[in-house]
N, C-alpha and C positions, 0 to 999 in steps of 0.2 A: 451263631445261634444254636449250634449243636448242643452245648452244655445246658442251655435253657430247655430244649426239648427233652433231654435226658432227665433233668430235674422234674419236669412236669409229668413225664411218664412214670418215674419212680414214686412221685407223690400220689398219682392216681391209683397205682397198683397197691401202695401201702394203705391208702384210705379205704379201698375196697376190702382188703383183707382184714383190717382192724375193725371196720364197721361190722363185718360178719362175726368177729369174735366178741365184739361189744354186746351184740344181741344175746349171746349165750351167757354173759355175765354182766348184768346191769348194775351190780352193787359194788363195783370197784371203788376203792377209796384212794388214799394217797393224795397226790397233788393234782388230781384231775378235776375238771369242771371249775377251774379257777380263772378269774380275770385279774391279771397283774398289770400294774403300771409302774414304770421305773423312770427315774431321771438320772442321767449319768454323764460321764465324760469319755471322750475318745481322743486318741493321739494319732490322727491320720498321717500316713507317710506315703508320698507319691513315689512310685517305682516305675520301671520300664520307661516308655517314651515320655509320659507326662512328667516323670521325675527328673528328666534331663533339663527341664525348663523351670520347674517350680518346686519349692520345698515347703514343708509344713510351717504353720504359724504357731504351733503348740497345741495345748489342750483345748478342746472345743466341746460344747454341750451336745446332748442327744436325748431323745425321748423314745421309749419303747413300750408297746403294749403287747400282751400275750394272753391267749386264751387256750386252756387245755381242752382238746377236742375228744380224742379217742385213746383207748388202751387196748393192748394186746397181751393178755396174760399167758405166760409160759411156765409158771410154777406157782406154788401156793404163796410164795413170798414176793415174787418179782413180776413185773410186766413192762413191756415197752410202751412208750407214750408219745403221742404226736400232739403238738400244739400249733396254733396259727400265730404269726407275729406280724406287726406293722410298726412303723415309727417315722421319725424325722431325725436327720443327722446332717446339720449344716457343716460344710467344709470350706476352708479358705487357705490359699497358699501364696507365698511371696515369690516373685520372680527372682531366680537365682542370679541374674545379671545385674538388674537395676535395684532390687529390693524396694522399689517404689511402687511398682504395679503388682497387681494380684489377680488370681483366678478364684472365682467363687462358684459353689454349687450346693444344692441341698438334696441329699439322698433321701428317697422315700421308700425304704425297703418294705416289701410285702412278700411273705413266704411262710416257711414252716420250720419247726424245731423237732428233732427226734431224740428222745431220751431212751437209750437202750437198756438201762438198768434201774428203772424207777421201782421203789418198794411200794407194794400195793397198800400198805397201811402206814407208810412213812418209815424212815430208818430207825427212829427211836423206839417205836412199838415193836419192831422186829428185834432190836437188841434186847429189850426188856422181856421178850417172850422166851429167851433162853438164858442159860447160865454160863455160856462159853466165854463171855467177856470177863466174868469174875475170875476165871481160871488163868487169865493172862497176867504176866508180871506188871507191877506198877509202872505207868508210863506207856507201856506197850498197849494197854487197854485203851488209853486215851487216843493213841494213834489209830488203833483199829476203829474206834467209834468215829473219829474224824474222817477216816478213809471211806467208811460206809456213807457218811453224810455227803461227801463229795461225789461218790459213785452214784448216789440217788439223783444228784443234780447235773451229772455230766450230759451234755447235749451236743448235737451236730445240727447245723442250720444251713438253709439255702433258699434262694428265691431271686426276685428281680426288683430293681429300683426304676420304675417306669418314668419316662418323660423328664429326665433330669436336664435342666438348662445349665450349661457351662458358660459362665461369663468371664471373659478375659479382656482386660483393658487393652484397647488398640486393635481388637479383633472382633469379628462378627460372632454373636452368640450362636452356639450350636446345642443341639439336644441329643442326648444319648440315653439308652436304657441299660445300664450296667446290670449284670447278674452278680450275685454275691454268694459266698460260701463262708463258713466259719465254724468255730467250736468254742466251748467254754464250760463253766460250772456255775449253776445257780444254787444258792443256799437259802432255804426257807428256815424260819425259826423252828423250835422243837415241839410245836403243838399243832399237828396237822388237823386235829379235830376243831380248831377255832375257825370261826367265819373269817376273821381278819388276821393276817399274818404279815410279818416283816420279810423282806426279800433283799438279798445281796447277791450280785453276780459279777464275774470277771470272764473275759473271753477275748477272742481275736476275730476279726472279720476282714474279708478281702473283696473289694469291688473291681470288676473287670469289664472293659468295653472295647469295641473295635472302632478305630478312627476312620475317617474318610479315605486315608491313604492306605487302608488295610493293615495298619499296624495296631498293636494292642497296648492299651494303657491300663494301669492298675493302681489302686490305692489300698494299702494295708493299714489296719489300725488295731491298737490294743484298747479295750473298752472296760469300763467299770461302772456298775449301776447300783442304785439303791432305791427301794420303793416299797409298795404294799401289795398284798395279794388278797382278793376277796372271793370266797366260795359262793358261787351262784347255786342256790338250792332248787 
């Protein structure tokens, strides 16, 4: 439970600090105040104790929603950003011995994402406001623009997946509440001023929980999402 308490404490402190900064600058732009919905795929891989008995059944679907909450400006161009996330992520695994039985669960992640290098007016307006890109050699300028695009969408996430029922054939159902951590990159299209935008993201996520025997089980997954983003005015 210690990691969960740490995450909750850091979230509370960050929210308080950012809320104070938000009151000083209520006209922040960029990708804040947006509601995003994405549909994606994940490739869950069981590790540690759980992975000794079950292996993944391959790519599986997932749904994620995200809402931009607060911004913490620390320069004229950049701010840190926090958003809330929730979703559904079904996971199923084959028994490594029989291959006939399986374990099933549906993760219900609830938590937050932290974007440390979000551009206040989006990466493209930041690029257009200066002539430094034009001074770069051909090809290097495109790499620089792509790097800024990815930097704008770099995030770290954490939270909890409460009340997950783990169903294993031949065994009694058990309920666990894994905590999760992860990181990735979200890419929005090039028009931050639009109400509707397209969104694409890739990342990794790790679910961890403690078993009744006081051992730890873990599921790691690579994730890819595609969806839309709507700015709430």
